[in-house]
N, C-alpha and C positions, 0 to 999 in steps of 0.2 A: 241428131248426136247431140248428147251432154259433155259440157266441157265448163270449168271452173276456172275463171279469169280474175286475178288481183290486181289493181291499181293501188302504188304504194308511194305515197306524199313525204320526202324526207324532208321536214324544216328543221329550223334551227332549235324549236323548243320541242315539238312533239312529230310522232312519226305515226301516219294517217293511212289508215286501208278501207279501199272500196273492194270489197270480194262479190263478185256476180256468177250468177249460174245462168249459161248461155245456152240454149237448144233452138237449133235451126235457125241461127245467127239474131236469134232475139234474147234481149235481157229477159229471164223469167223472176228474177229474184236478185236481191241485192242486199247486203249487210254491211256495216262498218265496224272499224276495230281501230283502235289507239294505244299507243304508248309513248315514254318518253323519249326523246332522240339521244341515244347512248354517243356520245364523243362530239366532235365537230361536223357539222354539215358536209356532207359529200367526201367523208373517208372510211377507212374499213370499222370504223369503232361502231358505227353505226349497224352493223349486222344484228348487234343485240336486237337494237330497239326495233328493226324491221322485223326480226322472228317474233318479238313480243305481241306486236301490231297485229302481225298474221294470224299471232294463236288466237288472240282476241275473236279475230274476224271468222276464223275457221269455229271456233266453237259454236259462236251464234247460228252458224250456217249446217251444224252439225256434223261437220268433217274432220279429218287430220289436214295439216298444214301440206302433207306429202300427197295429200289427194288434189292438191288445186295443179293445174296443167300451164299456165304460165302467170308470172310475175311482170307487170310491167312497172317499173321505177321512175320517177321523175329525175331531168336532169339538172342534178344539185348541183352543178360544178359553178353556176354562172355568180352564185349570191353567197358568200361567206363573209360575215361581218365581224368586225372588232372593233372598238372605240377604247379612249383614253379621254383622261381631262390635261390639259395645259394651261397652266395661269395664265393670264395676261402679265400682271406686273412682275418684274425682276424680282429673284429674292435678295435682298440686300443685308448684310449681317454687319454690324461696326462693332468697332473694340467697346463702344461703350452703350453697348445691347441693356434694354430697360424691360425688367419683368413683371409680368401682371397676373392676378387671382382672383377668382370669386366664388366664394363657396357657398352652399345654400343659407347656412344660418349661422350670420356673423355677431358681432357682441357688439354693446353701442353704438354709438353714433360721433359723427362728425369727421375732421382732418387732422391728422397726426403727422407730425414732420421731424425726424432726429434720426441718430444712427444707431445703426442696428448692435444689438449687443446680447448675448447669452444671459438669460434669466441666472443662472448661477453666478454669473460673475457682476451681478448688478452691483455688489459691494466695493467694486473697483471704479465702478462710474465717477466723474466728475460731476461736480455741481453747478457748473456752468455750461453745462452742454445739454440738450433734449435727447431721448433715448426712444427706442421702439424694440421692446425686449422680445427674445424669439425664445419660445418654449419649447422642448423638444417633448418626446413621448415617454421619458422617464419621470417627468413632474407630474402629478395629476392635477386637477383643475384646485383643489382645496389648498394644497401646498402653494401651486403657483400663486394664488390670489393671495393668502397669507404672506407671500414673499414681494408681492408688487406692492401691498398696504404697507409694509413693514419700510420698502424701498421710498414710496411717496412720504410717510411719518418722517424720514430723515431727510427729505429737501432734493430727494433726486426727482428730477423731472421727467417722467414717464409719458409720452404722448401716444403711445399706441401700443397692440401687442400682435404677433404672430405665432399661430400654434399650430403642432404638428394634428393632435386628435381633436373630435368633433365636439370641444368643450368652451367655444366662446361664449357663447350665454351663459353659459355654469360659471365663469370666470366675473362676467360682466355684473352679475349679479351677487359676488360676493367680493368686489374692491370697492374701494372710497371716492374713485373719482370716474367720471365718465369717459372713457377714451375710446376710440375705434379696434377691434379688437378682429382677426381674421384667423379663421380655422382652417382645418383639412387640408393643409400643407405638406403633402406627402412626403417631398423630397427637403424637408426641412435642413438636412445637411447640408443642402446644395446654397443655403442663404447665406449670402458672402457678409461677415462680421467686419464691424466698423468702415460700413460703407452707409452714405447718406439714402436714408429710405422715406417714403410718404404712404402712410395708409388712410384709407377713406371708407367710411360706411355711411348708408344714405338712412333714413327714417323709410320703416316698412313701408311698401307702396311705390318707392321714391326711387329716382336713378342717382349715381353718383355725377357731379357738373364738373369737379376740380380735374380729377386724373383722368376723365375721358373728353379733354380738351389738349390739344399738343401745346399751346400756350402755358397751360395749369403746370405741365410737368414741366416745361419750360422755367417757369417762374421757381418751381421747388427746387429743379436742379443748376440753375443759371446757366444754361444753355443757350449757345449762339445759333443764328439763324442755320445756320447748314446741319449742325446736332439737331434741330428742332424738326426739321425735315425728315431725319431719318427715322426720329420715333413717331411720326404719324401712323404706322400700323399698329403701334402699341395702343396710343389714343383709340383708334377705330376696334382695336379688339375689346376695349372697355365700356364702350357705349352703350347704356341701356343696362349696366349691372347695378346692383344694388351696392355691391362694394368689390374694394381693389387694394391691391398693394403693388407699388412700383420701387423696385431698387435699380441702384445705379454701380453695378459689376465693376470689377477692378479693369482697370485699363489692359487691355493684350488678352484677357481672357476670353474671349470671343472674336476670331479673326474675321474680318471682312472678306465676302466672297459674292459674285454675281453669276446669275446662270440665265442667258438669253432665251426669250419667249420662242425664237425661231420665227422659220418661215415655211412656208407648204408650196411646195412647186409643180403644177400642173404640165404635164408633157403631150404636145400634141404635132405630129410632122416636124420634127427637128426643133421646135421652138418652145421657149419654157414661160410660165405664165406664174409670176411668185404673188402668194397674199400672206401679209404679215399676222401670224397670230397675234399680237399683244394689240391690234385694231380692231379684234373681235370678231365676231361670226358674220357680219355683214359684207367685208371686204372679202373674205373667203367665199361666199356664197355667190357673191356678183363674179368672182372670177369661173368658179364651178358653172356658172349659168351662161358665161360668156366662152366657155370652152368648152363645145359641145363634142361627144364623141371622145372622150379621154381616153389615152393610150397608156397615161401612166402616172404615178403620182409620190412622189418623194417629199423630204423633208431637210435641211440645213444640217447638215453632222454637226455633232456636240451638242446637240439640244432635246430636250423631252420628245417634242413632236416628232423631229428627224428618229430618233431610236423607237418610238411608239409603229410609226410607218414600217420601217426595216424589220421590226419583231414579227408585225403580222404579216410581213412576204417571207420571212424567214420559216415563219411557224407552219406557213401552208405551203410551201415547198417540201419541208420536213413528213407533214401527213401527207401528203398526196403523192410522196415518192417521186417530184420532179426536178428539172434544175431550177435553183433558185433565179437564176435570170430569166426564165420563162414566165414568173409568176407576174402579173401585173395588176395595180389597183387602178379598178375602172370607175371608180365614182366613191366621193367623202359627202360627209355632211357634219355642218360646224352649228352649235347654237351656243350661246351665251347664258352662261350660269355663274352661279355664286356659290362657291364652296369654304369650307372653315379649312384653313392652313394652320397646323401648329406654329406658334411664337416661338423663335428661337432664344433658348436661353430661359425657358419656362421653368416655374416651380411646380407645376399640377397639371401639366397637358394644355395650358390655354390656347385656344384658337382666336385666329382674328378672319372675318370673312373677306376674300379676296374674289374680285372679278376673274373669270376663267372661262374658257371654250372645250365644249363639250365635242368630240371630233368621232365618228364612225367611217369607216374604211369598208370599201367593198372588194372584195378581190376575186379578179376572173381567171381561172384556171384552166388548163386545154382537156379535153373530154377524153382521152386516152386514160387518165385513172379511173374516170365513171364506168367506162365498160371494164377495167380490172375489178372496179366493187362488184359489180351487175354478176361477174365469173365467182367473184368468192361467196358471194349470196347463195348462188347457183349451187356450188359445191356443198357447203353447208347446209342446206334444206332440198337438195336432192332436185328442185324443180327449175325447168327455164326460165332464165330470167331475162329480159330488154330494155333497152331505154326507150323511154317513152319520150313525147314532147316537152316543149319549154313550160315551165311553171304558169307563165302568164296565161300561155294560149291553152292549158288545161284547165285553169280555174275558170276561163270563159266558159266551156264548155260543161262545166259543173254547174256553174251559176245559173246556165240556162235551164237548169231543171227545177227553179224557182217558178212557183206559177206567179203569171201574170208578166214574165219577161219574155222578150223576142230581139232578134239581133235589126238593126244594129245595138250593142251591148256593150258598155263600159265597165270593166270591172278592175276594182283595188283589191288587192290581196294584200293584207297588211299582216305581217309575220312577227317573228319575235327578232330577227336579224335584218331584214330587209321589208321594203315597198314596194310592190310591185305592179304596174297598170297594162290593162292591155284593152284594145279596142277591136271587137269583131264586127266585119261589116256583114252585109247583106249577102255578100259574094262569098262570105267564111274566109276572107283574107283578115288576117290577125296582124296587130301591130305590139307587140309586148314590150315593157320597159321596165329595168331593173336599178331600184336604187338603196344605197346605205340608211341605216337608220330606220327602226322599228322599235317594237316592245321593250327588248330588252336594253334601248338607250336610254327609253322613258325609264325605266328601274334604275338605271346607272344616276340619274340627273336626282331623282329623289332620293336616292342612298346618300349622293356626296351633298346635297344641298341642306339636308335635316342632319347629315354627321352622325348617320346611324352606324354605319360600318357593319351592316346586315343584308345583305343582297335578300334574303328569304322575306325578311319583313318589309323591306323596300316593296319585295312584288307582291305583296299581298296589300300594303295602302295603295298601290298602283290598280288593284284588281277591285279589290272590295269598299263598302262604303265604311265610314267613320261614326262613332258615337262618344260622349263623355259621359262615364259614371259620375252623377251628380248626387247620388246618395246610395243608400246601400238597397232601396227598393224602385229605382227610376234611374234610365238612361235618358239621355237628351241626344238624339240621331242629328247627324249635320244637316240634314234639310229643315231642321228646328221643331220635328214631332218628338213627343213625349212617351214612352213607353213604360208600363209600372209591372212590377213585379209580386208575385205574392211570398215567394221565396224569396230570404235576403241574400243577393248578391257577393260573392268572396270579399270579403274586407278589403285583400290586396288590391282590388281593381277601384277603390275608391278614390275618386276625383282623377282619376287615369283616363288618358284618349285612348280609346280602344278600335280594331278593326273587328269590324262584325261580317265576320266569314260564315259560310252555310254549317261548316264542322264546328261552330263554336269563336269565342272572342278571344282575340289576341292584343293584349296589352302593347302601348309604344314607348319603348324606352326613352324619351327626348322632354326634354325642358320646354318644346314650342308645344302652344295649345293647337286645339282642334282647325280651327280658321286657318292658321298659319300652315298647317299640314296640309289642308284641303287645297288652301292656293299654290303650294309648292305642287301636288300632285297635277293641279289641271292646267298649270302653267308648262310642267312638263311635257304634258299632251300635246299642249297648243304649239309649243317650239319644235316638237319633234313629228307627231303624227299628222296634225293639221297641216304644218309647213311643207311636210314630206306630198301627203296628199294633193296640193295644189301644184306642188314640183312636179309630182308625176304626171298629172294632168296636163301640163303645159309641155311635156316633153311628148306625150304619146299625141297630142294635138299637132295636124300637121300644118297649121295656121300658126300654133302657139295660143290661140285665145280658146279657153275655156269654156268661154259661152257659148260655144258650138254644141256645146254636150247637153241633153235633157234629162239622160237617166243615168245613175252610177248605182253598183250593185258593190255592196262590202261584202268580203268573204275574207277568212283566216281566223286565227284565234286570236289575235288584239281586237277582233270586230265583236267578239263575246263582253267584252268590257263593259261595265254596266252604266257608263256615261258617253262613251266616245259615241255610241250611234247618233244621241241627239248634238254632241259640238259639231261632228261633221254635218248633220244636217243644217244646223244654224250656219255654219260656216259656207258651204255651198249653197245656201238659199240666196245667199248675196250674189251670187252668181246666175241665180236663176236656174239651179241647177235640183231637180230632186231625187234624194240618195234614200237608201236605206240596207239592212243586212239580208243577206240572202236567206234564203230555207233551203237548201240542196235538197235534192229529192223529196220533198216538203216534208222532211223529218230529220234531219241535219243541222237545221239554221245554219250559220255562215261556216261550218267547221266542211271538212270532206269533198272541199271544192276540186281542189287538183286531184285528189286520189280518185275521186268520179269522172273526173275529167278525162283522165289515164285508161279508164275502162270503157267510157262512151269512145273516146276516139278508135278504139280498136274495132269496138263495131262497125265505127265510120268506115274502117279500113276494109272489114269485112263486106260491106256493102259495097266497095270499090273493086271488089276482085281479088283481095289480098290471099 
């Protein structure tokens, strides 16, 4: 008797299919299909992605989707992930906020201190004052230079200039006095006039020293100890810059407010365990490790972390059509990071780097909605659909098709939204665990720490190696090797850091150099993936001692990462554990393990007299 059975794994990023032809209870042929997951994992939106994945596999088998006799989908319910950033430091804005700026091409050199004045009003300047002239877009660089020179000849003490256009070097080359000039100030109209101001420009290749020092700023503006404490974040924002302008805004222009960092509260058997976000990820994760089998997680009301966790809960309740009160957060993961935060009262979107905590939350919902999803898929495709086993247990069965593996086996399924581990012993007894935090969280950290504001670019940086275009005919890869080309490289890529994708090169729009980008990428993987792998092994171990494991097999989309395999091998070698990527069915590499497991578990059920 011939029968077509498909195992379908609905992941956070991709939906994979293992379609098998079964004759006389034996698997005769098996093909794979894959598509992007449509919608959030475990919701009705998944139907589109399921259909595409099935069509991909059916085409390879030479049949139609309607020819399939049975579809088995995974229990996608337990692992729905979300994440957010919460800054550790409180947001403090004072009425004497100071403003900083760092253009790419400043003019002149030195430190200039004076009162801001519009260049067109320079004729009203007093001879006993020092001035920083503010030049709007209506005045071109030639006229600006003439007006500054004329004022200098009349004895006006001009100590610096702030320009809206990118004319700093052009003006500097035409004036008779060397002064620091900052340009590219997009919000020139917001520069307060008649206020104390300091402009500093360092020599090429050097960094400013005076305005990146809180006490230097205090000296310029006569600040007391309390006021100096409030402007530390301004000085931090200017560290490493070649140029800067700092202006004391009018009193009362910016009001003070504070946003507390908040607390995360873990619930278990009527007890609450609190962890303060402002103390960083270590305190949070220490509490998570202490509270095994978490029943729910909440955050203090009125804080960003509290709102983030409740947003996750409400979103899952809406998507799964269940009562908000029956949705529980079963696991969280926190990692320390540094993110750019926009300086309040800025002139051109200046940022300071602030410590933050990245948080991933995993929601567990009831299985009823999964049954509804299966029914909806069945109605749409006209094929019987049933719910197979838990992802971890299915992944183990799929991983066992890798040559050289046998029971007992420990499998790590590193996906986009969660990290799963499952131990299968010689008696076929399995022990699965599901943890928040995986590939998506790594992407989030890269995107935040590099200030990209481009999730797709951050995803590419995570997945592919880097290179630097050093000339129009060669690039230097991140491993130090040099590649030469006969044809000229696009001049737009010259001196740029690029992502080397199989489909072509992609430039990275950031001022960070290749070494910094690579360091951020690897650190993000260490913080999330490696840390979560160790945590998963600790939880799946009966003794809590991960050295009891000898072999670990990696499956899942994140295992395709070009450097993760080596990173995991290095990390686990410390514990005497041998690890490597699976090769599911000898052909699929680390992909398709869960889908294959769903298919194989059906064959096991047939053998057991289903």
